[in-house]
C-alpha positions as CSV (number, residue, x, y, z in Angstrom):
1,X,0.2,0.1,0.1
2,X,1.6,3.3,-1.0
3,X,0.5,6.6,0.7
4,X,0.0,9.5,-1.6
5,X,0.6,12.9,-0.4
6,X,-3.2,13.6,0.2
7,X,-2.9,10.8,2.7
8,X,0.2,12.9,4.6
9,X,-2.2,16.4,3.9
10,X,-4.8,14.7,5.9
11,X,-3.4,13.1,8.2
12,X,-1.7,16.4,9.3
13,X,-5.2,18.5,8.8
14,X,-6.2,15.6,11.3
15,X,-3.6,16.5,13.7
16,X,-4.3,20.3,13.2
17,X,-7.8,19.9,13.9
18,X,-6.7,18.3,16.9
19,X,-4.1,19.9,18.4
20,X,-6.7,23.1,17.8
21,X,-9.3,21.7,20.7
22,X,-6.9,20.4,22.8
23,X,-5.4,23.9,23.3
24,X,-8.9,25.6,22.8
25,X,-10.1,23.6,25.5
26,X,-8.7,25.0,28.8
27,X,-9.3,25.0,32.0
28,X,-13.3,25.5,33.4
29,X,-13.7,29.3,34.5
30,X,-16.9,29.5,35.5
31,X,-18.5,28.6,39.0
32,X,-20.1,25.4,40.4
33,X,-23.1,25.7,42.0
34,X,-22.0,25.5,45.6
35,X,-23.2,22.7,47.8
36,X,-24.8,24.9,50.5
37,X,-27.8,25.4,52.5
38,X,-29.3,27.9,49.8
39,X,-28.5,25.9,47.1
40,X,-30.0,22.6,48.8
41,X,-33.3,23.1,46.9
42,X,-31.7,22.9,43.6
43,X,-29.7,19.9,44.3
44,X,-32.7,18.5,45.9
45,X,-35.2,19.3,43.1
46,X,-32.1,18.2,40.4
47,X,-31.9,14.9,42.4
48,X,-35.6,14.3,42.5
49,X,-37.2,15.1,39.1
50,X,-33.9,14.9,37.1
51,X,-34.2,18.0,35.0
52,X,-31.7,20.7,34.7
53,X,-34.8,23.0,33.5
54,X,-37.1,22.3,36.4
55,X,-33.8,23.1,39.1
56,X,-33.2,26.4,37.3
57,X,-36.8,27.8,37.9
58,X,-35.7,28.6,41.7
59,X,-32.3,30.4,40.9
60,X,-34.2,33.6,39.9
61,X,-35.6,34.2,43.5
62,X,-32.2,34.2,45.2
63,X,-30.1,35.9,41.9
64,X,-31.9,39.0,40.1
65,X,-31.2,43.0,40.7
66,X,-31.7,43.2,44.2
67,X,-30.7,40.3,45.9
68,X,-27.8,38.7,44.4
69,X,-27.2,40.6,41.3
70,X,-25.7,38.8,37.9
71,X,-22.6,41.0,36.8
72,X,-22.4,43.2,34.1
73,X,-22.4,41.4,30.9
74,X,-23.7,37.6,32.2
75,X,-25.9,36.0,29.5
76,X,-29.4,35.4,29.9
77,X,-30.4,33.9,33.1
78,X,-32.8,31.4,32.0
79,X,-30.1,28.1,31.6
80,X,-28.3,28.1,34.7
81,X,-26.9,24.9,34.9
82,X,-26.1,25.4,31.3
83,X,-22.8,27.0,31.9
84,X,-22.7,26.3,36.0
85,X,-21.6,22.5,36.7
86,X,-23.4,20.8,39.8
87,X,-20.7,19.8,42.6
88,X,-19.3,16.1,41.9
89,X,-19.6,15.3,45.7
90,X,-23.9,15.9,45.5
91,X,-24.4,13.7,42.6
């Protein structure tokens, strides 16, 4: 079986793509949802229903403009558990 220039080009391109994915994926930068008394209901709902969207419904009661405001430039608040992961010990 002979290896052509096309084969080498394909292997080089695949290597570049994998290297790019490796270098772009860095350390996780978003905060995890703490496993504390304030977030206990979120963990309880998540364990009971298994639905992240149902667990996220309670986030707005504490995280709003008056109490615990979100930082400037924060994405929409309706998908909290999309970025903020739960603690591994509480799963």
